[in-house]
ZADO-260403 format. One line per field, with one value per residue (C-alpha): x, y, z. Coordinates in steps of 0.25 Angstrom, whole numbers, plus 5000, padded with zeros to 4 digits. Example, Ala and Ser with C-alpha at 12.3 -4.5 7.8 and 13.67 -1.06 7.14 Angstrom:
residues 2
c1	[5049/5055]
c2	[4982/4996]
c3	[5031/5029]
end
This chain:
residues 728
c1	[5085/5086/5091/5078/5069/5077/5076/5060/5059/5068/5067/5058/5051/5053/5054/5048/5061/5065/5051/5051/5065/5060/5048/5056/5065/5053/5047/5060/5061/5046/5048/5058/5054/5067/5066/5051/5052/5061/5051/5040/5049/5051/5035/5033/5043/5037/5023/5029/5034/5022/5021/5035/5033/5032/5018/5021/5026/5016/5008/5020/5022/5007/5008/5020/5013/5002/5012/5017/5003/5003/4988/4985/4994/4988/4975/4981/4990/4985/4992/4993/4985/4984/4980/4978/4965/4973/4980/4967/4961/4973/4971/4957/4961/4969/4957/4952/4938/4935/4942/4937/4947/4959/4969/4979/4993/4998/5003/4991/4982/4991/4989/4974/4973/4980/4970/4958/4962/4960/4975/4982/4993/5006/5010/5024/5023/5029/5023/5018/5011/4997/4994/4983/4974/4974/4968/4956/4954/4953/4943/4935/4934/4925/4931/4933/4923/4932/4946/4956/4966/4978/4987/4999/4994/4981/4983/4984/4972/4964/4969/4964/4951/4948/4951/4942/4930/4924/4921/4912/4900/4907/4916/4916/4929/4934/4946/4943/4942/4929/4922/4913/4914/4902/4894/4887/4899/4914/4924/4937/4946/4956/4965/4978/4983/4981/4966/4965/4969/4960/4947/4937/4929/4937/4928/4934/4944/4944/4955/4966/4976/4989/4996/5011/5012/5027/5023/5019/5034/5041/5054/5050/5048/5034/5028/5014/5019/5014/5000/5000/5005/4993/4983/4988/4989/4974/4969/4977/4976/4963/4955/4961/4961/4967/4977/4984/4997/5004/5017/5029/5043/5042/5050/5044/5036/5037/5039/5027/5017/5011/5010/5003/4993/4991/4996/5005/5017/5017/5029/5030/5039/5028/5026/5019/5028/5044/5053/5065/5076/5084/5096/5098/5107/5118/5121/5121/5125/5137/5129/5117/5115/5106/5113/5118/5122/5119/5105/5102/5108/5099/5087/5090/5091/5078/5071/5077/5072/5058/5058/5062/5051/5041/5031/5031/5027/5037/5038/5050/5053/5057/5061/5051/5040/5049/5058/5046/5042/5056/5059/5045/5046/5061/5056/5045/5055/5064/5052/5049/5064/5064/5051/5042/5027/5017/5007/4993/4987/4977/4980/4969/4977/4984/4972/4969/4984/4983/4970/4973/4988/4996/4997/5012/5014/5025/5016/5007/5018/5023/5009/5009/5022/5016/5024/5017/5022/5017/5021/5014/5012/5003/4988/4981/4973/4985/4993/4982/4980/4994/4994/4982/4988/5001/4993/4985/4998/4995/5008/5021/5030/5027/5038/5035/5040/5039/5024/5027/5031/5018/5010/5007/5001/5006/5007/5022/5031/5044/5049/5061/5068/5074/5076/5082/5076/5062/5063/5077/5084/5077/5083/5074/5075/5073/5059/5055/5063/5056/5042/5047/5052/5039/5031/5037/5027/5013/5006/4996/5002/5017/5024/5038/5042/5055/5063/5073/5083/5090/5096/5101/5091/5091/5097/5087/5082/5072/5060/5053/5041/5040/5026/5028/5015/5018/5033/5033/5048/5051/5037/5032/5023/5012/5011/5014/5003/4993/4996/4987/4993/4992/5001/5012/5025/5033/5026/5038/5044/5046/5038/5026/5026/5027/5015/5007/5010/5002/4988/4978/4969/4981/4986/4973/4974/4988/4986/4974/4981/4992/5004/5016/5012/5023/5020/5005/5008/5018/5007/4997/5008/5009/4994/4992/5003/4997/4983/4982/4990/4989/4974/4970/4981/4976/4961/4956/4946/4943/4955/4967/4974/4989/4994/4984/4989/5004/5002/4995/5004/5016/5012/5011/5024/5032/5026/5019/5029/5037/5053/5054/5044/5048/5041/5050/5047/5036/5039/5030/5029/5025/5015/5008/5007/5003/4992/4987/4986/4980/4970/4965/4965/4965/4972/4983/4986/4989/4997/5006/5007/5011/5021/5027/5029/5035/5045/5048/5052/5061/5067/5071/5080/5068/5059/5044/5041/5049/5044/5029/5032/5038/5027/5016/5023/5025/5010/5005/5014/5009/4994/4996/5005/5002/4988/4982/4990/4999/4992/4978/4983/4991/4979/4970/4981/4982/4967/4966/4977/4972/4957/4963/4971/4959/4950/4960/4961/4946/4947/4940/4949/4951/4947/4957/4950/4942/4955/4963/4952/4952/4967/4967/4955/4958/4945/4937/4924/4924/4914/4922/4936/4934/4935/4949/4953/4948/4958/4949/4956/4951/4948/4938/4931/4930/4923/4912/4911/4899/4891/4893/4884/4893/4885/4887/4895/4909/4906/4895/4902/4907/4893/4888/4899/4895/4880/4881/4892/4901/4913/4909/4907/4910/4920/4929/4941/4944/4954/4944/4933/4942/4946/4931/4927/4938/4931/4916]
c2	[5076/5061/5065/5073/5062/5051/5060/5060/5045/5040/5049/5045/5059/5072/5083/5097/5103/5093/5093/5108/5108/5098/5106/5118/5110/5104/5118/5123/5111/5113/5127/5123/5115/5108/5103/5102/5086/5085/5093/5084/5072/5078/5079/5065/5060/5068/5062/5048/5052/5061/5055/5059/5073/5083/5087/5102/5102/5094/5106/5111/5098/5098/5111/5106/5094/5103/5112/5100/5096/5082/5084/5069/5067/5078/5071/5057/5060/5062/5074/5083/5095/5107/5119/5131/5133/5135/5122/5115/5122/5118/5103/5103/5108/5095/5086/5078/5083/5069/5059/5058/5061/5062/5074/5077/5081/5094/5088/5079/5092/5099/5087/5087/5102/5100/5088/5096/5106/5094/5095/5082/5078/5070/5067/5062/5060/5051/5037/5041/5054/5049/5050/5039/5047/5058/5048/5045/5060/5062/5051/5056/5070/5064/5074/5064/5055/5044/5042/5032/5027/5019/5012/5003/4991/4984/4983/4999/5000/4991/4999/5011/5005/5001/5016/5021/5012/5022/5031/5020/5029/5039/5030/5017/5010/5002/4993/4984/4987/4979/4988/4998/5013/5019/5029/5033/5038/5040/5029/5026/5017/5010/5004/5000/5007/4994/4994/5009/5006/4993/5000/5001/5014/5021/5034/5048/5048/5061/5058/5047/5044/5036/5030/5027/5035/5033/5019/5027/5029/5020/5021/5013/5001/4997/4988/4995/5009/5009/5006/5016/5027/5023/5024/5037/5042/5038/5045/5058/5060/5053/5055/5068/5064/5072/5063/5061/5053/5049/5043/5043/5049/5055/5067/5071/5066/5068/5083/5089/5078/5087/5099/5092/5086/5098/5090/5093/5085/5085/5080/5080/5073/5076/5064/5061/5049/5049/5037/5033/5026/5015/5010/4996/4993/5003/4995/4981/4985/4976/4964/4967/4959/4950/4937/4927/4932/4947/4944/4936/4948/4958/4949/4947/4962/4964/4953/4959/4973/4968/4961/4973/4981/4970/4980/4989/4986/4984/4983/4976/4980/4967/4967/4956/4947/4936/4944/4949/4934/4929/4940/4939/4924/4926/4936/4928/4916/4926/4930/4915/4912/4923/4917/4928/4924/4924/4936/4934/4943/4936/4937/4931/4931/4919/4910/4914/4911/4897/4894/4901/4901/4892/4889/4889/4902/4910/4922/4915/4914/4928/4934/4927/4934/4948/4948/4951/4952/4962/4962/4963/4948/4945/4945/4958/4953/4948/4960/4969/4960/4960/4975/4976/4966/4975/4988/4982/4977/4962/4962/4969/4966/4967/4962/4970/4972/4984/4984/4992/5004/5004/5011/4999/5006/5000/5004/5000/5008/5001/4998/4990/4992/4978/4975/4985/4980/4978/4964/4959/4970/4983/4992/5000/5015/5027/5029/5014/5015/5028/5021/5009/5019/5026/5014/5016/5023/5028/5041/5040/5026/5029/5042/5036/5024/5017/5012/5002/5002/4988/4994/5008/5018/5020/5033/5045/5048/5058/5050/5056/5048/5048/5047/5039/5042/5057/5057/5047/5045/5031/5028/5014/5010/5006/5020/5028/5021/5025/5040/5049/5054/5068/5065/5058/5066/5060/5056/5054/5043/5029/5023/5032/5029/5014/5015/5024/5013/5003/5001/5009/4996/4989/5001/5002/4988/4987/5001/4996/4983/4991/4982/4981/4987/4980/4967/4968/4971/4959/4950/4955/4951/4937/4935/4939/4929/4918/4920/4909/4898/4900/4906/4896/4902/4916/4915/4908/4912/4907/4899/4897/4884/4884/4886/4898/4905/4902/4909/4921/4923/4920/4932/4941/4937/4939/4953/4960/4959/4972/4970/4975/4966/4955/4942/4934/4923/4921/4915/4914/4898/4899/4911/4902/4890/4898/4906/4893/4886/4897/4900/4885/4886/4900/4896/4903/4891/4882/4893/4893/4878/4877/4888/4882/4868/4876/4883/4870/4864/4875/4881/4868/4876/4883/4878/4875/4887/4896/4890/4892/4907/4909/4902/4910/4923/4919/4914/4927/4935/4926/4929/4944/4948/4937/4932/4945/4955/4950/4938/4944/4957/4949/4941/4953/4960/4948/4945/4959/4957/4943/4949/4960/4950/4940/4951/4955/4941/4938/4927/4925/4930/4924/4930/4930/4939/4928/4921/4934/4938/4924/4924/4938/4936/4923/4917/4927/4931/4944/4951/4946/4950/4964/4957/4952/4967/4971/4961/4949/4936/4927/4916/4924/4929/4915/4910/4920/4921/4911/4920/4933/4934/4934/4945/4955/4967/4967/4981/4974/4962/4968/4973/4959/4952/4962/4961/4946/4945/4936/4941/4932/4920/4907/4902/4914/4914/4926/4933/4932/4938/4949/4952/4953/4961/4971/4975/4975]
c3	[5076/5079/5093/5097/5091/5099/5111/5109/5106/5117/5129/5141/5141/5134/5145/5143/5140/5130/5123/5122/5116/5106/5103/5100/5091/5084/5082/5076/5066/5062/5057/5047/5034/5033/5048/5049/5047/5060/5068/5064/5068/5082/5083/5079/5089/5100/5096/5097/5111/5115/5129/5132/5129/5141/5143/5144/5129/5123/5119/5111/5104/5101/5094/5086/5082/5077/5070/5061/5058/5065/5067/5066/5078/5086/5086/5088/5100/5114/5121/5108/5111/5103/5112/5102/5095/5082/5083/5085/5073/5064/5069/5065/5051/5049/5052/5041/5036/5031/5040/5054/5065/5055/5055/5044/5047/5040/5027/5025/5026/5016/5006/5008/5006/4992/4989/4993/4982/4973/4969/4965/4975/4975/4990/4994/5009/5020/5022/5036/5030/5030/5015/5015/5024/5014/5004/5014/5016/5000/5000/5012/5006/4995/4985/4974/4968/4961/4968/4964/4975/4969/4979/4976/4983/4985/5000/5001/4993/5002/5014/5007/5004/5019/5023/5012/5015/5024/5011/5004/5005/4996/4988/4982/4984/4972/4973/4961/4946/4946/4955/4949/4952/4960/4953/4966/4975/4973/4970/4976/4967/4976/4965/4961/4948/4940/4944/4941/4927/4926/4932/4921/4919/4930/4933/4934/4945/4953/4962/4964/4974/4972/4984/4983/4970/4969/4962/4950/4947/4937/4944/4956/4948/4951/4941/4943/4940/4926/4930/4941/4931/4922/4933/4937/4923/4921/4934/4932/4917/4913/4926/4929/4944/4955/4963/4976/4974/4987/4991/5000/4999/4985/4982/4969/4956/4941/4938/4932/4937/4948/4939/4928/4937/4946/4958/4970/4974/4989/4996/5012/5022/5033/5042/5055/5057/5059/5057/5064/5056/5062/5054/5058/5046/5052/5064/5057/5042/5042/5044/5036/5023/5015/5017/5027/5041/5038/5033/5046/5054/5047/5049/5064/5066/5060/5069/5081/5078/5075/5088/5095/5088/5091/5098/5086/5071/5061/5046/5039/5025/5017/5002/4997/5002/5003/5013/5021/5023/5026/5036/5043/5045/5050/5060/5064/5067/5075/5084/5086/5089/5100/5106/5102/5104/5093/5093/5099/5089/5080/5065/5057/5044/5050/5049/5035/5030/5037/5029/5016/5013/5022/5037/5036/5030/5039/5039/5049/5060/5056/5059/5072/5076/5071/5058/5045/5030/5020/5005/4991/4989/5001/4999/5002/5013/5020/5019/5023/5035/5039/5039/5047/5057/5057/5059/5070/5077/5076/5068/5072/5060/5045/5035/5022/5008/4999/5001/5013/5004/4997/5008/5018/5030/5043/5058/5058/5067/5062/5048/5045/5032/5031/5016/5007/4994/4987/4982/4980/4972/4973/4983/4992/4989/4998/4993/4997/5010/5014/5011/5020/5031/5030/5035/5049/5058/5054/5056/5068/5072/5074/5075/5073/5064/5064/5052/5054/5042/5040/5027/5024/5019/5004/4999/4999/4985/4979/4974/4962/4957/4942/4936/4923/4916/4918/4916/4904/4906/4903/4905/4902/4890/4900/4906/4893/4885/4896/4895/4886/4873/4878/4890/4883/4884/4873/4861/4853/4862/4856/4868/4865/4850/4852/4861/4851/4841/4848/4841/4849/4852/4858/4865/4872/4876/4882/4889/4896/4901/4908/4907/4897/4884/4876/4883/4880/4865/4865/4871/4860/4849/4855/4857/4842/4838/4847/4845/4833/4839/4854/4854/4865/4875/4872/4872/4885/4895/4910/4916/4906/4904/4909/4894/4892/4906/4902/4889/4895/4907/4898/4889/4901/4908/4896/4892/4904/4915/4917/4916/4930/4936/4946/4944/4953/4958/4948/4934/4922/4923/4938/4935/4925/4934/4947/4939/4933/4946/4953/4943/4945/4960/4966/4979/4986/4995/4982/4977/4989/4989/4975/4977/4989/4981/4970/4980/4987/4974/4971/4984/4992/5002/5008/5020/5018/5026/5018/5005/5010/5013/5000/4993/5000/4997/4982/4981/4987/4977/4965/4970/4972/4961/4950/4952/4957/4948/4937/4931/4931/4924/4914/4911/4909/4900/4891/4891/4885/4875/4870/4869/4859/4851/4850/4846/4835/4830/4831/4840/4854/4865/4879/4892/4904/4914/4921/4924/4927/4937/4944/4946/4951/4960/4967/4961/4969/4963/4956/4966/4978/4974/4980/4993/4990/4986/5000/5006/5009/5007/4995/5005/5012/4999/4994/5007/5006/4991/4990/5000/4991/4978/4966/4959/4971/4967/4972/4979/4987/4992/5005/5009/5006/5015/5026/5024/5025/5035/5026/5034/5045/5036/5044/5033/5035/5044/5053/5044/5032/5040/5045/5030/5026/5038/5036/5023/5029]
end
């Protein structure tokens, strides 16, 4: 098979005889279910080399393209002409009734037919299948009134929000728990699992969509799998919602789940994109390593390859944010050393970085050489801008971490599998590798993607996704306590009896908080013991003193962290200090500066440039993971626990929520924080804050900005205007 594909790709032209012979072979392969995928690959390579194909045989190929259901390509590619009336009629049957000018391929149509029957569906399909267009088709059909869409990252949710804005006449789009549902039209709740659980008075949900549903598994060691299970359990068992679960490269799910919920598990390998795999490691495997000369050699080979691919776009998989930054800077220096010129493309993000982070951050120079980075620590507006620059060809190289696995949509033709771990120690398994590989090529952009392996492929294994709230095998307390009594499978288990032994009022409280049950009960015990002698550390409001913050964060750190969680390089002492300092001066530049001075004292063998880069990386990680997630959550949990204990003891309780909101929201006014959710940098929000009434509803803020032309305010720099205008 590789021989014929190489012939198609590397010949100067395909003669009529060669084309006819290939078409006969393709037709024969398509008639057999076991070889059908090989027939589709031939068609994909023919499409990628359409100009080489003998004109007299193009009608034959057009019929084969139609026969495999590649209807989107029939409309995209010039020269594909269907002659028969029956073929033209079939093509129109694959046209979306709701999305203008969109045609579905054969398998998308099959899935939609199931959805139209109002059956729940679990889909496992390749990355390049086009699963997300089906989400838009469901929305545009207006079949359902209240819809929840859960996606693993805020960046993905924002991408979906932008796509769905066109349906605002029919649906209110809700991205925050503070936004009220509409009573006059439908509602689309674009939320993380945490926010589904936190949304008060969630209306009856008719349909929900879970993207990257493999994250529900307890075996994939995702710290948020508990809350995801609880959100799905809530929607399926309490709201009785129909659902569409989608994910890549999954072989099966927990036995009995589909039957119980009248769902179809639909697995397909159908794809309109092919990937070529080039094993770089085989040629140089004796010299590959992680230290010394071997490490230098591997990096040199990467940089030579990237330079060779400079006219195409490439994603480079790196094991961690630190690795992504290290390799991006080293590659930039390589380009400088070979006298590559800076790009003339204007990247407005550079000015924003200079004014708001640090003019010496190495990312500035990387962007000038068309190099971007993408990881979970960067602020949302930076990652969305970098992806936008990449997809519009302003950037050619993207050094990514495992965020690439979680559905980042790019136009990359090439993927380089450079590191073989997630973080320091966790080996990339075949499932993760398949998801990385699937980022090469993109339907309707590239017919063929290239995967360059700098490491051997992990061994193939079947991926069966467990569903803990349904299986209840080795289920966590945090999931089990949220399962209705009639759905409990083993009421004689020690775990169930221990949870049942918790007094009902306490059970309701710790269940609602959504974190470690045992940890919360231990905190309540400590609070009850300390309420007399340390009351001043427990009952406080507004901004805490250093000692009050130390007490509360100490309780959380000791009792609410999961055993599998990685806190490195954060320590409790550092967390207390940076939280206290940040709470007094909400300034990322100060955070960077203080982190830089801390690193300079402790890492004397590093240059100032290296220390600044590390300081910025860690500061963004602190901001995103600790200040915008962990610390506010912990404050909220302990706030509820101390309120309970104080009420029980008949003393006045504290109130931590003002401080928690200030930390999470960067001191942005409540009704304006929705702009931050939409990817507008806080610097821009603070510049226009005084021009927007404080009593205007958060749902009306964008209209106010548009009506008053605030996106053109003179004090905004170009980048800030762009980010505001994107949302108008």
